[in-house]
C-alpha positions in Angstrom: -58.4 5.7 -3.7 -54.6 5.6 -3.8 -53.1 3.7 -0.9 -50.9 5.6 1.5 -47.7 3.9 2.4 -45.6 4.2 5.5 -42.4 6.2 5.4 -39.7 3.9 6.6 -35.9 3.9 7.0 -33.2 1.8 8.6 -31.8 4.2 11.1 -30.3 2.1 13.9 -30.9 3.0 17.6 -28.3 2.5 20.3 -30.2 -0.3 21.8 -30.5 -2.1 18.5 -26.8 -1.6 18.0 -26.0 -3.2 21.4 -28.3 -6.2 20.8 -26.8 -6.8 17.3 -29.9 -5.7 15.4 -28.8 -3.1 12.9 -32.1 -3.6 10.9 -34.3 -3.6 14.0 -36.9 -6.3 13.7 -37.2 -6.2 9.9 -37.2 -9.8 8.5 -36.3 -11.2 11.9 -37.8 -14.6 12.7 -38.1 -16.2 16.2 -35.3 -18.6 15.7 -33.1 -15.7 14.4 -33.9 -13.7 17.6 -32.8 -16.6 19.7 -29.6 -16.9 17.7 -28.8 -13.2 18.1 -29.5 -13.4 21.9 -27.0 -16.2 22.1 -24.4 -14.4 20.0 -24.9 -11.2 22.0 -24.2 -13.0 25.3 -21.2 -14.7 23.7 -19.8 -11.4 22.5 -20.3 -9.8 25.9 -18.7 -12.8 27.6 -15.7 -12.7 25.3 -15.3 -8.9 25.7 -15.8 -9.0 29.5 -13.2 -11.9 29.9 -10.6 -10.0 27.8 -11.3 -6.8 29.7 -11.0 -8.3 33.2 -7.7 -10.1 32.2 -6.2 -7.0 30.6 -7.2 -4.9 33.6 -5.6 -7.4 36.0 -2.5 -7.5 33.8 -2.2 -3.7 33.9 -2.8 -3.5 37.6 -0.2 -6.3 38.3 2.6 -4.9 36.2 2.1 -1.1 35.8 -0.2 0.3 38.4 0.5 -1.7 41.5 0.9 1.5 43.7 -1.9 3.4 42.0 -5.7 3.2 42.6 -7.9 0.6 40.8 -9.6 3.3 38.7 -7.1 3.5 35.9 -6.7 -0.3 35.3 -10.5 -0.6 35.4 -10.9 2.2 32.9 -8.4 0.7 30.5 -9.9 -2.8 30.9 -13.3 -1.3 30.1 -12.0 0.4 27.0 -10.3 -2.8 25.8 -13.6 -4.8 26.5 -15.6 -2.2 24.5 -13.1 -2.3 21.6 -13.2 -6.1 21.4 -17.0 -6.1 21.7 -17.2 -3.6 18.9 -15.0 -5.6 16.6 -16.9 -8.9 17.5 -20.2 -7.1 16.8 -18.9 -6.0 13.4 -18.0 -9.6 12.6 -21.4 -10.8 13.7 -23.1 -8.1 11.6 -21.2 -8.9 8.4 -23.2 -9.5 5.3 -21.8 -12.8 3.9 -24.3 -13.0 1.0 -21.7 -11.6 -1.5 -19.3 -14.5 -0.6 -21.7 -17.4 -1.2 -21.8 -19.3 -4.4 -25.3 -19.0 -5.8 -25.3 -20.9 -9.1 -23.5 -23.4 -11.2 -22.0 -20.7 -13.5 -19.8 -19.5 -10.6 -18.6 -23.1 -9.9 -17.3 -23.3 -13.5 -15.2 -20.1 -13.0 -13.6 -20.9 -9.6 -10.2 -19.4 -10.5 -11.8 -16.2 -11.7 -13.9 -16.1 -8.5 -10.8 -16.5 -6.3 -8.9 -13.9 -8.2 -11.8 -11.5 -8.1 -12.2 -12.1 -4.4 -8.6 -11.4 -3.6 -8.5 -8.2 -5.7 -11.9 -6.9 -4.5 -11.9 -7.9 -0.8 -8.2 -7.8 0.2 -8.8 -4.4 1.8 -12.5 -4.8 2.5 -14.2 -4.3 5.8 -14.4 -8.1 6.6 -10.7 -8.5 6.0 -9.7 -5.5 8.1 -12.1 -6.5 10.9 -10.8 -10.2 11.0 -7.2 -9.0 10.8 -7.5 -6.7 13.7 -9.4 -9.3 15.7 -6.8 -12.0 15.0 -4.1 -9.6 16.1 -5.9 -9.1 19.4 -6.3 -12.8 19.9 -2.6 -13.3 19.3 -1.7 -10.7 21.9 -4.1 -12.3 24.3 -2.7 -15.8 23.8 0.9 -14.7 24.4 0.4 -12.0 27.0 -3.1 -12.1 28.6 -3.4 -15.9 28.8 -0.5 -16.1 31.3 -2.3 -13.2 33.2 -5.4 -15.3 33.2 -3.5 -18.2 34.7 -2.1 -15.9 37.4 -5.6 -14.7 38.1 -6.8 -18.2 38.7 -3.7 -19.2 40.6 -3.5 -16.0 42.6 -4.1 -17.7 46.0 -1.4 -20.3 45.3 0.9 -17.6 44.1 0.4 -15.7 47.3 1.1 -18.8 49.3 4.3 -19.4 47.3 5.2 -15.8 47.8 4.9 -16.3 51.6 7.0 -19.4 51.4 9.6 -17.6 49.4 9.5 -14.8 52.0 9.9 -17.2 54.9 12.8 -19.0 53.1 14.5 -15.6 52.5 14.1 -14.7 56.1 15.5 -18.1 57.1 18.5 -17.4 54.9 19.0 -14.0 56.4 18.8 -15.5 59.9 21.4 -18.1 58.9 23.6 -15.3 57.4 23.4 -13.2 60.6 24.2 -16.2 62.9 27.1 -17.3 60.6 28.4 -13.7 60.5 28.4 -13.3 64.3 28.8 -16.9 65.6 32.2 -17.1 64.1 33.5 -13.9 65.8 31.6 -14.8 69.0 33.4 -18.2 69.1 36.7 -16.6 68.4 36.2 -13.9 71.1 34.9 -16.5 73.6 38.0 -18.7 73.0 40.3 -15.7 73.5 38.4 -14.7 76.6 38.7 -18.2 78.2 42.4 -18.3 77.3 43.0 -14.9 79.0 40.9 -15.9 82.0 43.1 -19.0 82.4 46.3 -17.1 82.0 45.1 -14.5 84.6 44.3 -17.2 87.1 47.7 -18.9 86.6 49.5 -15.5 86.8 47.8 -14.7 90.1 48.4 -18.3 91.4 52.0 -18.3 90.4 51.7 -21.3 88.1 52.2 -19.4 84.8 55.4 -20.4 83.2 56.6 -16.9 82.1 56.9 -15.5 85.6 58.0 -18.7 87.4 56.4 -19.5 90.8 55.8 -15.8 91.8 52.3 -15.3 93.1 50.3 -12.1 93.4 48.5 -9.4 91.4 51.3 -7.8 89.7 51.9 -5.7 86.5 51.6 -8.7 84.2 48.4 -9.9 85.9 47.0 -6.4 85.5 47.8 -6.4 81.8 46.2 -9.8 81.2 43.2 -8.8 83.2 42.8 -5.6 81.1 43.0 -7.7 77.8 40.5 -10.2 79.3 38.1 -7.4 80.2 38.4 -5.8 76.6 37.7 -9.2 75.0 34.6 -9.6 77.3 33.4 -6.2 76.1 33.9 -7.2 72.5 32.1 -10.5 73.1 29.2 -8.8 74.7 29.0 -6.3 71.8 28.9 -9.1 69.3 26.2 -10.8 71.2 24.3 -7.5 71.5 24.6 -6.7 67.8 23.5 -10.2 66.9 20.4 -10.0 69.1 19.6 -6.5 67.8 19.8 -7.6 64.1 17.6 -10.6 64.8 15.1 -8.4 66.6 15.2 -5.9 63.7 14.4 -8.8 61.3 11.5 -9.9 63.5 10.2 -6.3 63.6 10.5 -5.7 59.9 13.4 -3.3 60.1 15.4 -5.0 57.3 16.6 -2.2 55.0 20.2 -2.2 56.5 20.2 -6.0 56.9 19.2 -6.5 53.2 22.1 -4.3 51.9 24.5 -5.8 54.4 23.9 -9.4 53.6 22.6 -9.0 50.0 19.4 -10.7 50.7 16.3 -8.6 49.8 13.0 -9.0 51.6 10.4 -6.9 49.8 7.3 -6.5 52.0 5.2 -5.5 48.9 4.4 -8.0 46.3 6.0 -6.3 43.3 5.7 -7.7 39.8 9.2 -9.2 39.8 8.6 -11.0 43.2 5.2 -12.3 42.0 6.7 -13.4 38.7 9.3 -15.4 40.6 6.6 -17.0 42.7 4.5 -17.6 39.5 7.4 -19.4 37.8 7.8 -21.7 40.9 4.1 -22.4 40.9 4.1 -23.1 37.2 6.6 -25.9 37.7 3.7 -28.1 38.8 2.3 -30.1 35.9 -1.3 -29.3 36.7 -0.6 -25.6 36.6 1.2 -25.9 33.3 -2.0 -27.6 32.0 -4.0 -24.8 33.3 -1.9 -22.2 31.4 -2.4 -24.2 28.3 -6.1 -24.4 28.9 -6.3 -20.6 29.4 -4.7 -20.1 25.9 -7.0 -22.6 24.4 -9.9 -20.9 26.1 -9.1 -17.6 24.4 -8.6 -19.2 21.0 -11.8 -21.4 21.3 -14.1 -18.6 22.3 -12.9 -16.6 19.3 -13.1 -19.6 17.0 -16.6 -20.4 18.2 -17.7 -16.9 17.4 -16.2 -17.1 13.9 -17.6 -20.6 13.2 -21.1 -19.6 14.4 -21.0 -16.7 12.0 -19.7 -18.7 9.1 -22.3 -21.4 9.6 -25.1 -19.0 10.6 -28.7 -20.1 9.9 -30.2 -19.1 6.6 -32.6 -16.7 8.2 -29.7 -14.9 9.9 -28.0 -14.7 6.5 -31.1 -13.2 5.1 -31.4 -10.7 8.0 -27.9 -9.4 7.4 -28.3 -9.3 3.6 -28.1 -5.6 2.8 -29.7 -6.0 -0.6 -32.7 -7.9 1.0 -33.1 -5.3 3.6 -33.1 -2.5 1.1 -35.7 -4.5 -1.0 -37.8 -4.8 2.2 -37.8 -1.1 2.7 -38.8 -0.6 -0.9 -41.6 -3.0 -0.4 -42.8 -1.1 2.8 -42.7 2.1 0.8 -44.8 0.6 -1.9 -42.1 0.8 -4.6 -42.4 -2.9 -5.4 -46.3 -3.0 -5.8 -45.9 -3.5 -9.6 -44.1 -6.8 -8.9 -46.4 -8.2 -6.3 -48.9 -10.7 -7.7 -50.2 -13.2 -5.3 -48.4 -11.6 -2.4 -49.8 -9.2 0.3 -49.1 -5.5 -0.3 -47.8 -3.6 2.6 -50.1 -1.3 4.5 -50.3 0.0 8.0 -52.0 -3.1 9.4 -50.6 -6.0 7.4 -47.9 -7.2 5.1 -46.0 -10.3 4.0 -44.7 -12.6 6.6 -41.0 -12.9 6.8 -40.8 -16.3 5.0 -43.2 -15.0 2.3 -40.9 -12.1 1.7 -37.8 -14.4 1.5 -39.7 -16.4 -1.2 -40.8 -13.2 -3.0 -37.2 -11.9 -2.9 -35.7 -15.1 -4.4 -38.4 -15.9 -6.9 -39.5 -12.5 -8.2 -37.3 -9.6 -6.9 -33.9 -11.1 -7.8 -35.0 -12.3 -11.3 -36.5 -8.8 -11.9 -33.3 -7.1 -10.8 -31.2 -9.5 -12.9 -33.4 -8.8 -16.0 -33.0 -5.0 -15.4 -29.3 -5.5 -14.9 -29.0 -7.5 -18.1 -31.0 -4.9 -20.0 -28.9 -2.1 -18.7 -25.8 -4.1 -19.4 -26.8 -4.7 -23.0 -27.6 -1.0 -23.4 -24.2 0.0 -22.0 -22.5 -2.6 -24.2 -24.3 -1.4 -27.4 -23.4 2.2 -26.5 -19.8 1.2 -25.9 -19.7 -0.8 -29.2 -21.1 2.2 -31.1 -18.6 4.6 -29.5 -15.7 2.2 -30.1 -16.8 1.7 -33.8 -16.9 5.5 -34.2 -13.5 5.9 -32.7 -12.1 3.2 -35.0 -13.5 5.0 -38.0 -12.0 8.3 -36.8 -8.7 6.5 -36.2 -8.6 5.0 -39.7 -9.2 8.5 -41.2 -6.5 10.0 -39.0 -4.1 7.2 -40.0 -4.8 7.9 -43.7 -4.3 11.6 -43.2 -1.1 11.0 -41.3 0.2 8.7 -44.1 -0.6 11.3 -46.7 1.1 14.0 -44.8 4.1 11.7 -44.4 4.3 11.2 -48.3 3.8 15.0 -48.8 6.6 15.8 -46.3 8.9 13.3 -48.1 8.2 15.0 -51.5 8.7 18.5 -50.1 11.9 17.4 -48.4 13.2 16.0 -51.7 12.3 19.3 -53.4 14.2 21.1 -50.7 17.3 19.0 -51.3 17.0 19.7 -55.1 16.7 23.4 -54.6 19.6 23.5 -52.1 21.8 21.6 -54.8 20.7 24.1 -57.5 21.5 27.0 -55.2 24.9 25.5 -54.5 25.6 25.2 -58.2 24.4 28.8 -58.8 26.7 30.1 -56.1 29.7 28.3 -57.7 28.8 29.6 -61.2 28.3 33.2 -59.8 31.6 33.0 -58.0 33.4 31.9 -61.2 31.7 34.6 -63.3 32.6 37.3 -60.8 36.2 36.2 -60.9 36.2 36.2 -64.7 34.6 39.7 -64.7 37.4 41.0 -62.4 40.0 39.6 -64.7 38.3 41.1 -67.8 38.1 44.5 -66.3 41.8 44.5 -65.6 42.4 43.3 -69.2 40.1 46.0 -70.7 41.7 48.7 -68.6 45.1 47.6 -69.8 44.5 46.9 -73.5 41.2 48.7 -74.2 40.1 45.7 -76.3 36.6 46.1 -77.7 36.1 42.3 -77.8 37.1 41.9 -74.1 34.8 44.8 -73.3 31.9 43.1 -75.0 32.6 39.8 -73.2 32.7 41.8 -69.9 29.2 43.2 -70.6 27.9 39.8 -71.5 29.2 38.3 -68.3 27.8 41.1 -66.1 24.4 40.6 -67.7 24.6 36.9 -67.0 25.5 37.5 -63.4 22.5 39.8 -63.0 20.2 37.1 -64.4 21.8 34.4 -62.2 21.4 36.6 -59.2 17.6 37.0 -59.9 17.3 33.3 -60.4 19.2 32.7 -57.1 16.8 35.1 -55.2 13.8 33.3 -56.7 15.1 29.9 -55.7 15.9 31.1 -52.2 12.4 32.4 -51.7 11.0 29.1 -53.0 13.3 27.2 -50.6 12.0 29.3 -47.7 8.5 28.6 -48.7 9.2 24.8 -48.8 10.9 24.9 -45.4 7.9 26.8 -43.9 5.5 24.3 -45.6 7.4 21.4 -44.2 7.4 22.9 -40.7 3.6 23.4 -40.9 3.1 19.9 -42.2 5.2 18.5 -39.4 3.0 20.4 -36.8 -0.1 19.1 -38.6 1.3 15.5 -38.6 2.1 15.7 -34.9 -1.4 16.9 -34.1 -2.8 14.1 -36.3 -0.5 11.6 -34.5 -1.6 12.9 -31.1 -5.3 12.5 -32.1 -4.5 8.9 -33.2 -2.9 8.2 -29.7 -5.9 9.8 -28.0 -8.3 7.6 -30.0 -6.3 4.5 -29.1 -6.3 5.4 -25.4 -10.0 6.1 -25.5 -10.6 2.9 -27.3 -8.5 1.0 -24.7 -10.4 2.6 -21.9 -13.8 1.7 -23.5 -12.6 -1.8 -24.0 -11.7 -2.0 -20.3 -15.2 -0.7 -19.4 -16.6 -3.3 -21.8 -14.7 -6.1 -20.0 -15.9 -4.8 -16.7 -19.5 -4.8 -17.8 -19.1 -8.3 -19.3 -17.6 -9.7 -16.1 -19.9 -7.9 -13.7 -22.7 -10.0 -12.2 -25.8 -8.9 -10.5 -25.7 -9.3 -6.7 
């Protein structure tokens, strides 16, 4: 009874995609599962770290006055993007990049050249390039943001200190601005008070010893009172500005004294505080460590992938996974001898299939590849030989046509010379006939008349001969034109044969240099 095999495929589910298992549990050993769990957590940690830092950076510099929703959304998108790229790196099949035999070691230059030409725009190159670009951006932009995130409390303290210093500077400015005028007004007021007392007591020098409250005393008193009002206004304005500063009403004061006290921690204010915090040696070391952290977690992911266990390399080997599906569908039963065939209840163990793949399946595929390669080479050789024969015949045909064209061209030249001579001869005879006619008409000489008749007959014969040669010349020209067309067609066929031979030779080289995976 024919064994019924399971219908299998490698369609990946979302969960398997998340846990880095594109081939589900096919060919997955216990240690491979543990390795993938560790790599999954590492990828999530890297992506989450980058997403949090990017979200913080966006919130700090661009969306300070907005809600947290948009920075969180952007940070999540960035985290998912980084996780997706890192997942692609982890899922890469590196089997095509490994040296598998001594023959490849003997052709290192050829391998390097082939690698550059074949993989320069391949998926691994593009994935690694994009990831390295993201790491570079993170090192130069998000690493300082990470340092700010860690030093946020210290930055807030520094911001408060800076704010207190600015307020102290503003108080000093206010006091300097008013104290100078208050001192001046107070000095004037004291002088006017003294003058007023002297004027009333009669001891002021300008009015002699006259005592009393006269016109001058009233004038001095008025100026004294005005100065007192000015002094009180200055003290009042000073107290008001100091009170406004204490109550946070600083908009007018900031513009007046050119000292700005931002109550909100804007990006520029926090950047200034961050620069002052970063003057400390321990904080500079922290910023350096944040950059190293980003580089090291990326490098650790790459190194873990490069030096992945053999079982993981086998798991991500596309060709091995395809062979495993063929095995589960029963398509490899003709190769299995000493191994367990697949059925609904049992099959080879993972390590047994690894052994089967290396010792039986790969040699079988190589033998089929070599057989197909030889068949293709034989077919190409036969086609190239046939084309060479055709090209030789066409070359001979082209050479013969060239000789024929040369002969016909020479015949054309000879006929053209003969026609030229005939034209000259006819022209001379016609001139002679005209002279003879005039002579015969004048003398009626029988001898001249006979000569005239003879010349006219000769002209008629030469005219017939000329017409015959002209027709022959036209035929030669037509034949040369046709031969040239035929020669061009033959030459085009020769070129076509050469191009096809060159293309087949290229295919032959590709087949000779191609190796089975």
